[in-house]
PDB file of N, CA, C, O and CB in Angstrom:
ATOM      1  N   MET A   1      23.911  11.919 -10.499  1.00  0.00           N
ATOM      2  CA  MET A   1      24.322  10.577 -10.151  1.00  0.00           C
ATOM      3  C   MET A   1      24.309   9.735 -11.424  1.00  0.00           C
ATOM      4  O   MET A   1      23.344   9.753 -12.187  1.00  0.00           O
ATOM      5  CB  MET A   1      23.396   9.967  -9.053  1.00  0.00           C
ATOM      6  N   THR A   2      25.368   9.019 -11.630  1.00  0.00           N
ATOM      7  CA  THR A   2      25.452   8.154 -12.810  1.00  0.00           C
ATOM      8  C   THR A   2      24.651   6.876 -12.566  1.00  0.00           C
ATOM      9  O   THR A   2      24.290   6.565 -11.431  1.00  0.00           O
ATOM     10  CB  THR A   2      26.935   7.815 -13.146  1.00  0.00           C
ATOM     11  N   ASP A   3      24.379   6.138 -13.649  1.00  0.00           N
ATOM     12  CA  ASP A   3      23.695   4.852 -13.520  1.00  0.00           C
ATOM     13  C   ASP A   3      24.495   3.902 -12.635  1.00  0.00           C
ATOM     14  O   ASP A   3      23.925   3.157 -11.838  1.00  0.00           O
ATOM     15  CB  ASP A   3      23.465   4.222 -14.904  1.00  0.00           C
ATOM     16  N   GLN A   4      25.802   3.931 -12.777  1.00  0.00           N
ATOM     17  CA  GLN A   4      26.668   3.057 -11.984  1.00  0.00           C
ATOM     18  C   GLN A   4      26.600   3.425 -10.497  1.00  0.00           C
ATOM     19  O   GLN A   4      26.550   2.543  -9.639  1.00  0.00           O
ATOM     20  CB  GLN A   4      28.124   3.142 -12.490  1.00  0.00           C
ATOM     21  N   GLU A   5      26.597   4.712 -10.198  1.00  0.00           N
ATOM     22  CA  GLU A   5      26.488   5.155  -8.807  1.00  0.00           C
ATOM     23  C   GLU A   5      25.131   4.773  -8.216  1.00  0.00           C
ATOM     24  O   GLU A   5      25.043   4.311  -7.078  1.00  0.00           O
ATOM     25  CB  GLU A   5      26.697   6.676  -8.710  1.00  0.00           C
ATOM     26  N   LEU A   6      24.076   4.973  -9.006  1.00  0.00           N
ATOM     27  CA  LEU A   6      22.735   4.606  -8.556  1.00  0.00           C
ATOM     28  C   LEU A   6      22.661   3.112  -8.266  1.00  0.00           C
ATOM     29  O   LEU A   6      22.109   2.702  -7.246  1.00  0.00           O
ATOM     30  CB  LEU A   6      21.683   4.999  -9.609  1.00  0.00           C
ATOM     31  N   ASP A   7      23.215   2.303  -9.158  1.00  0.00           N
ATOM     32  CA  ASP A   7      23.218   0.856  -8.968  1.00  0.00           C
ATOM     33  C   ASP A   7      23.969   0.473  -7.693  1.00  0.00           C
ATOM     34  O   ASP A   7      23.522  -0.397  -6.947  1.00  0.00           O
ATOM     35  CB  ASP A   7      23.845   0.161 -10.183  1.00  0.00           C
ATOM     36  N   ALA A   8      25.099   1.115  -7.445  1.00  0.00           N
ATOM     37  CA  ALA A   8      25.896   0.806  -6.252  1.00  0.00           C
ATOM     38  C   ALA A   8      25.136   1.164  -4.975  1.00  0.00           C
ATOM     39  O   ALA A   8      25.159   0.409  -4.004  1.00  0.00           O
ATOM     40  CB  ALA A   8      27.237   1.558  -6.295  1.00  0.00           C
ATOM     41  N   VAL A   9      24.470   2.306  -4.978  1.00  0.00           N
ATOM     42  CA  VAL A   9      23.719   2.728  -3.796  1.00  0.00           C
ATOM     43  C   VAL A   9      22.513   1.818  -3.583  1.00  0.00           C
ATOM     44  O   VAL A   9      22.228   1.417  -2.455  1.00  0.00           O
ATOM     45  CB  VAL A   9      23.266   4.196  -3.934  1.00  0.00           C
ATOM     46  N   TYR A  10      21.806   1.493  -4.660  1.00  0.00           N
ATOM     47  CA  TYR A  10      20.643   0.603  -4.551  1.00  0.00           C
ATOM     48  C   TYR A  10      21.069  -0.773  -4.055  1.00  0.00           C
ATOM     49  O   TYR A  10      20.383  -1.381  -3.234  1.00  0.00           O
ATOM     50  CB  TYR A  10      19.922   0.478  -5.911  1.00  0.00           C
ATOM     51  N   THR A  11      22.196  -1.261  -4.550  1.00  0.00           N
ATOM     52  CA  THR A  11      22.724  -2.548  -4.102  1.00  0.00           C
ATOM     53  C   THR A  11      23.059  -2.507  -2.615  1.00  0.00           C
ATOM     54  O   THR A  11      22.779  -3.463  -1.891  1.00  0.00           O
ATOM     55  CB  THR A  11      23.968  -2.931  -4.916  1.00  0.00           C
ATOM     56  N   ALA A  12      23.652  -1.415  -2.157  1.00  0.00           N
ATOM     57  CA  ALA A  12      23.969  -1.274  -0.732  1.00  0.00           C
ATOM     58  C   ALA A  12      22.698  -1.304   0.115  1.00  0.00           C
ATOM     59  O   ALA A  12      22.671  -1.926   1.177  1.00  0.00           O
ATOM     60  CB  ALA A  12      24.742   0.035  -0.481  1.00  0.00           C
ATOM     61  N   LEU A  13      21.654  -0.637  -0.352  1.00  0.00           N
ATOM     62  CA  LEU A  13      20.380  -0.649   0.369  1.00  0.00           C
ATOM     63  C   LEU A  13      19.796  -2.059   0.406  1.00  0.00           C
ATOM     64  O   LEU A  13      19.337  -2.516   1.452  1.00  0.00           O
ATOM     65  CB  LEU A  13      19.380   0.324  -0.283  1.00  0.00           C
ATOM     66  N   CYS A  14      19.814  -2.742  -0.727  1.00  0.00           N
ATOM     67  CA  CYS A  14      19.282  -4.108  -0.788  1.00  0.00           C
ATOM     68  C   CYS A  14      20.055  -5.045   0.130  1.00  0.00           C
ATOM     69  O   CYS A  14      19.461  -5.892   0.798  1.00  0.00           O
ATOM     70  CB  CYS A  14      19.327  -4.635  -2.223  1.00  0.00           C
ATOM     71  N   ARG A  15      21.354  -4.901   0.166  1.00  0.00           N
ATOM     72  CA  ARG A  15      22.170  -5.745   1.056  1.00  0.00           C
ATOM     73  C   ARG A  15      21.856  -5.460   2.519  1.00  0.00           C
ATOM     74  O   ARG A  15      21.744  -6.381   3.328  1.00  0.00           O
ATOM     75  CB  ARG A  15      23.671  -5.521   0.788  1.00  0.00           C
ATOM     76  N   ALA A  16      21.716  -4.186   2.855  1.00  0.00           N
ATOM     77  CA  ALA A  16      21.376  -3.825   4.236  1.00  0.00           C
ATOM     78  C   ALA A  16      20.020  -4.417   4.618  1.00  0.00           C
ATOM     79  O   ALA A  16      19.854  -4.926   5.727  1.00  0.00           O
ATOM     80  CB  ALA A  16      21.359  -2.285   4.412  1.00  0.00           C
ATOM     81  N   LEU A  17      19.056  -4.351   3.706  1.00  0.00           N
ATOM     82  CA  LEU A  17      17.733  -4.913   3.970  1.00  0.00           C
ATOM     83  C   LEU A  17      17.795  -6.430   4.104  1.00  0.00           C
ATOM     84  O   LEU A  17      17.098  -7.015   4.933  1.00  0.00           O
ATOM     85  CB  LEU A  17      16.759  -4.524   2.858  1.00  0.00           C
ATOM     86  N   GLY A  18      18.625  -7.060   3.290  1.00  0.00           N
ATOM     87  CA  GLY A  18      18.741  -8.513   3.298  1.00  0.00           C
ATOM     88  C   GLY A  18      19.310  -9.078   4.584  1.00  0.00           C
ATOM     89  O   GLY A  18      19.127 -10.259   4.875  1.00  0.00           O
ATOM     90  N   GLU A  19      19.988  -8.264   5.345  1.00  0.00           N
ATOM     91  CA  GLU A  19      20.581  -8.709   6.607  1.00  0.00           C
ATOM     92  C   GLU A  19      19.612  -8.600   7.782  1.00  0.00           C
ATOM     93  O   GLU A  19      19.949  -8.974   8.906  1.00  0.00           O
ATOM     94  CB  GLU A  19      21.827  -7.902   6.902  1.00  0.00           C
ATOM     95  N   LEU A  20      18.414  -8.088   7.524  1.00  0.00           N
ATOM     96  CA  LEU A  20      17.456  -7.831   8.597  1.00  0.00           C
ATOM     97  C   LEU A  20      16.234  -8.725   8.478  1.00  0.00           C
ATOM     98  O   LEU A  20      15.935  -9.253   7.407  1.00  0.00           O
ATOM     99  CB  LEU A  20      17.032  -6.370   8.590  1.00  0.00           C
ATOM    100  N   ASP A  21      15.525  -8.888   9.607  1.00  0.00           N
ATOM    101  CA  ASP A  21      14.237  -9.569   9.513  1.00  0.00           C
ATOM    102  C   ASP A  21      13.214  -8.562   8.964  1.00  0.00           C
ATOM    103  O   ASP A  21      13.527  -7.387   8.770  1.00  0.00           O
ATOM    104  CB  ASP A  21      13.784 -10.143  10.918  1.00  0.00           C
ATOM    105  N   HIS A  22      12.011  -9.036   8.722  1.00  0.00           N
ATOM    106  CA  HIS A  22      10.985  -8.208   8.067  1.00  0.00           C
ATOM    107  C   HIS A  22      10.716  -6.907   8.832  1.00  0.00           C
ATOM    108  O   HIS A  22      10.681  -5.827   8.241  1.00  0.00           O
ATOM    109  CB  HIS A  22       9.682  -9.002   7.930  1.00  0.00           C
ATOM    110  N   GLU A  23      10.528  -7.020  10.134  1.00  0.00           N
ATOM    111  CA  GLU A  23      10.212  -5.831  10.937  1.00  0.00           C
ATOM    112  C   GLU A  23      11.362  -4.828  10.933  1.00  0.00           C
ATOM    113  O   GLU A  23      11.140  -3.624  10.814  1.00  0.00           O
ATOM    114  CB  GLU A  23       9.881  -6.234  12.376  1.00  0.00           C
ATOM    115  N   GLN A  24      12.581  -5.322  11.064  1.00  0.00           N
ATOM    116  CA  GLN A  24      13.747  -4.435  11.049  1.00  0.00           C
ATOM    117  C   GLN A  24      13.908  -3.775   9.678  1.00  0.00           C
ATOM    118  O   GLN A  24      14.294  -2.610   9.587  1.00  0.00           O
ATOM    119  CB  GLN A  24      15.024  -5.218  11.416  1.00  0.00           C
ATOM    120  N   ALA A  25      13.611  -4.525   8.613  1.00  0.00           N
ATOM    121  CA  ALA A  25      13.708  -3.970   7.260  1.00  0.00           C
ATOM    122  C   ALA A  25      12.702  -2.837   7.070  1.00  0.00           C
ATOM    123  O   ALA A  25      13.017  -1.816   6.459  1.00  0.00           O
ATOM    124  CB  ALA A  25      13.476  -5.072   6.205  1.00  0.00           C
ATOM    125  N   LEU A  26      11.489  -3.022   7.597  1.00  0.00           N
ATOM    126  CA  LEU A  26      10.492  -1.952   7.512  1.00  0.00           C
ATOM    127  C   LEU A  26      10.947  -0.713   8.271  1.00  0.00           C
ATOM    128  O   LEU A  26      10.729   0.413   7.825  1.00  0.00           O
ATOM    129  CB  LEU A  26       9.144  -2.433   8.057  1.00  0.00           C
ATOM    130  N   MET A  27      11.577  -0.926   9.414  1.00  0.00           N
ATOM    131  CA  MET A  27      12.094   0.206  10.193  1.00  0.00           C
ATOM    132  C   MET A  27      13.200   0.929   9.423  1.00  0.00           C
ATOM    133  O   MET A  27      13.244   2.159   9.403  1.00  0.00           O
ATOM    134  CB  MET A  27      12.624  -0.276  11.563  1.00  0.00           C
ATOM    135  N   LEU A  28      14.090   0.167   8.794  1.00  0.00           N
ATOM    136  CA  LEU A  28      15.164   0.783   8.008  1.00  0.00           C
ATOM    137  C   LEU A  28      14.573   1.603   6.863  1.00  0.00           C
ATOM    138  O   LEU A  28      14.992   2.736   6.630  1.00  0.00           O
ATOM    139  CB  LEU A  28      16.128  -0.297   7.455  1.00  0.00           C
ATOM    140  N   LEU A  29      13.598   1.032   6.149  1.00  0.00           N
ATOM    141  CA  LEU A  29      12.983   1.763   5.040  1.00  0.00           C
ATOM    142  C   LEU A  29      12.264   3.019   5.526  1.00  0.00           C
ATOM    143  O   LEU A  29      12.313   4.059   4.868  1.00  0.00           O
ATOM    144  CB  LEU A  29      12.003   0.861   4.292  1.00  0.00           C
ATOM    145  N   SER A  30      11.605   2.924   6.663  1.00  0.00           N
ATOM    146  CA  SER A  30      10.919   4.096   7.221  1.00  0.00           C
ATOM    147  C   SER A  30      11.912   5.190   7.577  1.00  0.00           C
ATOM    148  O   SER A  30      11.698   6.362   7.265  1.00  0.00           O
ATOM    149  CB  SER A  30      10.106   3.705   8.462  1.00  0.00           C
ATOM    150  N   ARG A  31      12.994   4.804   8.227  1.00  0.00           N
ATOM    151  CA  ARG A  31      14.017   5.788   8.603  1.00  0.00           C
ATOM    152  C   ARG A  31      14.670   6.385   7.362  1.00  0.00           C
ATOM    153  O   ARG A  31      14.907   7.592   7.297  1.00  0.00           O
ATOM    154  CB  ARG A  31      15.086   5.140   9.506  1.00  0.00           C
ATOM    155  N   PHE A  32      14.961   5.537   6.380  1.00  0.00           N
ATOM    156  CA  PHE A  32      15.550   6.020   5.140  1.00  0.00           C
ATOM    157  C   PHE A  32      14.612   7.019   4.452  1.00  0.00           C
ATOM    158  O   PHE A  32      15.055   8.057   3.961  1.00  0.00           O
ATOM    159  CB  PHE A  32      15.864   4.841   4.201  1.00  0.00           C
ATOM    160  N   ALA A  33      13.322   6.698   4.422  1.00  0.00           N
ATOM    161  CA  ALA A  33      12.350   7.597   3.792  1.00  0.00           C
ATOM    162  C   ALA A  33      12.329   8.955   4.489  1.00  0.00           C
ATOM    163  O   ALA A  33      12.316   9.992   3.827  1.00  0.00           O
ATOM    164  CB  ALA A  33      10.946   6.971   3.815  1.00  0.00           C
ATOM    165  N   LEU A  34      12.326   8.954   5.810  1.00  0.00           N
ATOM    166  CA  LEU A  34      12.319  10.224   6.545  1.00  0.00           C
ATOM    167  C   LEU A  34      13.589  11.028   6.292  1.00  0.00           C
ATOM    168  O   LEU A  34      13.529  12.242   6.094  1.00  0.00           O
ATOM    169  CB  LEU A  34      12.161   9.969   8.043  1.00  0.00           C
ATOM    170  N   LEU A  35      14.740  10.353   6.296  1.00  0.00           N
ATOM    171  CA  LEU A  35      15.998  11.052   6.025  1.00  0.00           C
ATOM    172  C   LEU A  35      16.013  11.623   4.605  1.00  0.00           C
ATOM    173  O   LEU A  35      16.479  12.742   4.389  1.00  0.00           O
ATOM    174  CB  LEU A  35      17.192  10.102   6.226  1.00  0.00           C
ATOM    175  N   ALA A  36      15.507  10.858   3.643  1.00  0.00           N
ATOM    176  CA  ALA A  36      15.452  11.331   2.256  1.00  0.00           C
ATOM    177  C   ALA A  36      14.513  12.532   2.133  1.00  0.00           C
ATOM    178  O   ALA A  36      14.809  13.483   1.409  1.00  0.00           O
ATOM    179  CB  ALA A  36      14.990  10.197   1.314  1.00  0.00           C
ATOM    180  N   MET A  37      13.383  12.487   2.840  1.00  0.00           N
ATOM    181  CA  MET A  37      12.450  13.613   2.811  1.00  0.00           C
ATOM    182  C   MET A  37      13.107  14.886   3.328  1.00  0.00           C
ATOM    183  O   MET A  37      12.908  15.966   2.772  1.00  0.00           O
ATOM    184  CB  MET A  37      11.204  13.295   3.639  1.00  0.00           C
ATOM    185  N   LEU A  38      13.885  14.754   4.385  1.00  0.00           N
ATOM    186  CA  LEU A  38      14.579  15.925   4.925  1.00  0.00           C
ATOM    187  C   LEU A  38      15.594  16.475   3.926  1.00  0.00           C
ATOM    188  O   LEU A  38      15.778  17.689   3.842  1.00  0.00           O
ATOM    189  CB  LEU A  38      15.279  15.569   6.241  1.00  0.00           C
ATOM    190  N   GLU A  39      16.245  15.610   3.180  1.00  0.00           N
ATOM    191  CA  GLU A  39      17.227  16.042   2.182  1.00  0.00           C
ATOM    192  C   GLU A  39      16.553  16.683   0.971  1.00  0.00           C
ATOM    193  O   GLU A  39      17.041  17.684   0.445  1.00  0.00           O
ATOM    194  CB  GLU A  39      18.081  14.856   1.734  1.00  0.00           C
ATOM    195  N   ILE A  40      15.435  16.109   0.528  1.00  0.00           N
ATOM    196  CA  ILE A  40      14.731  16.635  -0.651  1.00  0.00           C
ATOM    197  C   ILE A  40      14.109  17.990  -0.327  1.00  0.00           C
ATOM    198  O   ILE A  40      14.173  18.912  -1.141  1.00  0.00           O
ATOM    199  CB  ILE A  40      13.637  15.640  -1.131  1.00  0.00           C
ATOM    200  N   ASP A  41      13.507  18.118   0.856  1.00  0.00           N
ATOM    201  CA  ASP A  41      13.032  19.402   1.378  1.00  0.00           C
ATOM    202  C   ASP A  41      12.077  20.141   0.445  1.00  0.00           C
ATOM    203  O   ASP A  41      12.122  21.367   0.347  1.00  0.00           O
ATOM    204  CB  ASP A  41      14.201  20.281   1.669  1.00  0.00           C
ATOM    205  N   SER A  42      11.207  19.386  -0.244  1.00  0.00           N
ATOM    206  CA  SER A  42      10.205  19.999  -1.110  1.00  0.00           C
ATOM    207  C   SER A  42       8.908  19.204  -0.988  1.00  0.00           C
ATOM    208  O   SER A  42       8.795  18.118  -1.558  1.00  0.00           O
ATOM    209  CB  SER A  42      10.695  20.052  -2.596  1.00  0.00           C
ATOM    210  N   PRO A  43       7.922  19.734  -0.248  1.00  0.00           N
ATOM    211  CA  PRO A  43       6.674  18.995  -0.078  1.00  0.00           C
ATOM    212  C   PRO A  43       6.020  18.598  -1.402  1.00  0.00           C
ATOM    213  O   PRO A  43       5.521  17.480  -1.532  1.00  0.00           O
ATOM    214  CB  PRO A  43       5.708  19.818   0.726  1.00  0.00           C
ATOM    215  N   ASP A  44       6.018  19.495  -2.377  1.00  0.00           N
ATOM    216  CA  ASP A  44       5.405  19.170  -3.665  1.00  0.00           C
ATOM    217  C   ASP A  44       6.114  17.995  -4.332  1.00  0.00           C
ATOM    218  O   ASP A  44       5.464  17.072  -4.821  1.00  0.00           O
ATOM    219  CB  ASP A  44       5.429  20.391  -4.590  1.00  0.00           C
ATOM    220  N   ARG A  45       7.431  18.029  -4.352  1.00  0.00           N
ATOM    221  CA  ARG A  45       8.206  16.942  -4.970  1.00  0.00           C
ATOM    222  C   ARG A  45       7.998  15.637  -4.212  1.00  0.00           C
ATOM    223  O   ARG A  45       7.882  14.574  -4.820  1.00  0.00           O
ATOM    224  CB  ARG A  45       9.708  17.299  -5.012  1.00  0.00           C
ATOM    225  N   LEU A  46       7.953  15.717  -2.891  1.00  0.00           N
ATOM    226  CA  LEU A  46       7.742  14.513  -2.091  1.00  0.00           C
ATOM    227  C   LEU A  46       6.378  13.895  -2.366  1.00  0.00           C
ATOM    228  O   LEU A  46       6.264  12.672  -2.454  1.00  0.00           O
ATOM    229  CB  LEU A  46       7.880  14.831  -0.607  1.00  0.00           C
ATOM    230  N   HIS A  47       5.342  14.717  -2.503  1.00  0.00           N
ATOM    231  CA  HIS A  47       4.019  14.188  -2.847  1.00  0.00           C
ATOM    232  C   HIS A  47       4.048  13.508  -4.216  1.00  0.00           C
ATOM    233  O   HIS A  47       3.433  12.457  -4.398  1.00  0.00           O
ATOM    234  CB  HIS A  47       2.966  15.317  -2.836  1.00  0.00           C
ATOM    235  N   GLU A  48       4.753  14.095  -5.170  1.00  0.00           N
ATOM    236  CA  GLU A  48       4.893  13.473  -6.491  1.00  0.00           C
ATOM    237  C   GLU A  48       5.569  12.113  -6.380  1.00  0.00           C
ATOM    238  O   GLU A  48       5.115  11.139  -6.981  1.00  0.00           O
ATOM    239  CB  GLU A  48       5.695  14.384  -7.436  1.00  0.00           C
ATOM    240  N   LEU A  49       6.643  12.046  -5.620  1.00  0.00           N
ATOM    241  CA  LEU A  49       7.390  10.795  -5.470  1.00  0.00           C
ATOM    242  C   LEU A  49       6.562   9.727  -4.759  1.00  0.00           C
ATOM    243  O   LEU A  49       6.621   8.553  -5.123  1.00  0.00           O
ATOM    244  CB  LEU A  49       8.685  11.043  -4.701  1.00  0.00           C
ATOM    245  N   ILE A  50       5.795  10.127  -3.751  1.00  0.00           N
ATOM    246  CA  ILE A  50       4.921   9.173  -3.064  1.00  0.00           C
ATOM    247  C   ILE A  50       3.902   8.608  -4.049  1.00  0.00           C
ATOM    248  O   ILE A  50       3.644   7.404  -4.057  1.00  0.00           O
ATOM    249  CB  ILE A  50       4.202   9.846  -1.862  1.00  0.00           C
ATOM    250  N   GLY A  51       3.332   9.465  -4.868  1.00  0.00           N
ATOM    251  CA  GLY A  51       2.386   9.007  -5.883  1.00  0.00           C
ATOM    252  C   GLY A  51       3.020   8.043  -6.866  1.00  0.00           C
ATOM    253  O   GLY A  51       2.425   7.023  -7.212  1.00  0.00           O
ATOM    254  N   GLN A  52       4.224   8.359  -7.317  1.00  0.00           N
ATOM    255  CA  GLN A  52       4.925   7.470  -8.247  1.00  0.00           C
ATOM    256  C   GLN A  52       5.228   6.128  -7.598  1.00  0.00           C
ATOM    257  O   GLN A  52       5.069   5.083  -8.228  1.00  0.00           O
ATOM    258  CB  GLN A  52       6.223   8.119  -8.735  1.00  0.00           C
ATOM    259  N   ALA A  53       5.658   6.152  -6.360  1.00  0.00           N
ATOM    260  CA  ALA A  53       6.002   4.911  -5.662  1.00  0.00           C
ATOM    261  C   ALA A  53       4.767   4.045  -5.415  1.00  0.00           C
ATOM    262  O   ALA A  53       4.869   2.820  -5.354  1.00  0.00           O
ATOM    263  CB  ALA A  53       6.692   5.227  -4.331  1.00  0.00           C
ATOM    264  N   ALA A  54       3.607   4.677  -5.272  1.00  0.00           N
ATOM    265  CA  ALA A  54       2.372   3.945  -4.995  1.00  0.00           C
ATOM    266  C   ALA A  54       1.750   3.335  -6.249  1.00  0.00           C
ATOM    267  O   ALA A  54       0.864   2.487  -6.152  1.00  0.00           O
ATOM    268  CB  ALA A  54       1.374   4.861  -4.333  1.00  0.00           C
ATOM    269  N   GLU A  55       2.211   3.763  -7.424  1.00  0.00           N
ATOM    270  CA  GLU A  55       1.675   3.214  -8.671  1.00  0.00           C
ATOM    271  C   GLU A  55       2.106   1.761  -8.830  1.00  0.00           C
ATOM    272  O   GLU A  55       3.205   1.388  -8.419  1.00  0.00           O
ATOM    273  CB  GLU A  55       2.143   4.051  -9.886  1.00  0.00           C
ATOM    274  N   PRO A  56       1.238   0.937  -9.427  1.00  0.00           N
ATOM    275  CA  PRO A  56       1.637  -0.455  -9.679  1.00  0.00           C
ATOM    276  C   PRO A  56       2.875  -0.509 -10.569  1.00  0.00           C
ATOM    277  O   PRO A  56       3.047   0.315 -11.468  1.00  0.00           O
ATOM    278  CB  PRO A  56       0.480  -1.242 -10.331  1.00  0.00           C
ATOM    279  N   ALA A  57       3.714  -1.469 -10.311  1.00  0.00           N
ATOM    280  CA  ALA A  57       4.975  -1.601 -11.073  1.00  0.00           C
ATOM    281  C   ALA A  57       4.749  -2.041 -12.496  1.00  0.00           C
ATOM    282  O   ALA A  57       5.707  -2.195 -13.254  1.00  0.00           O
ATOM    283  CB  ALA A  57       5.899  -2.583 -10.396  1.00  0.00           C
TER     284      ALA A  57
END
């Protein structure tokens, strides 16, 4: 995925989240996370990504 493609996809996600209230946005993120986990299909990689996401920005 190119930087431009990544930016476009991230922007689409942000726009989708922006159209929802807080609870609906959390549901969208939860569903997205589960769908992404099914696509990645690697428990070790998923644990790594969860750790990275949990680190302070």
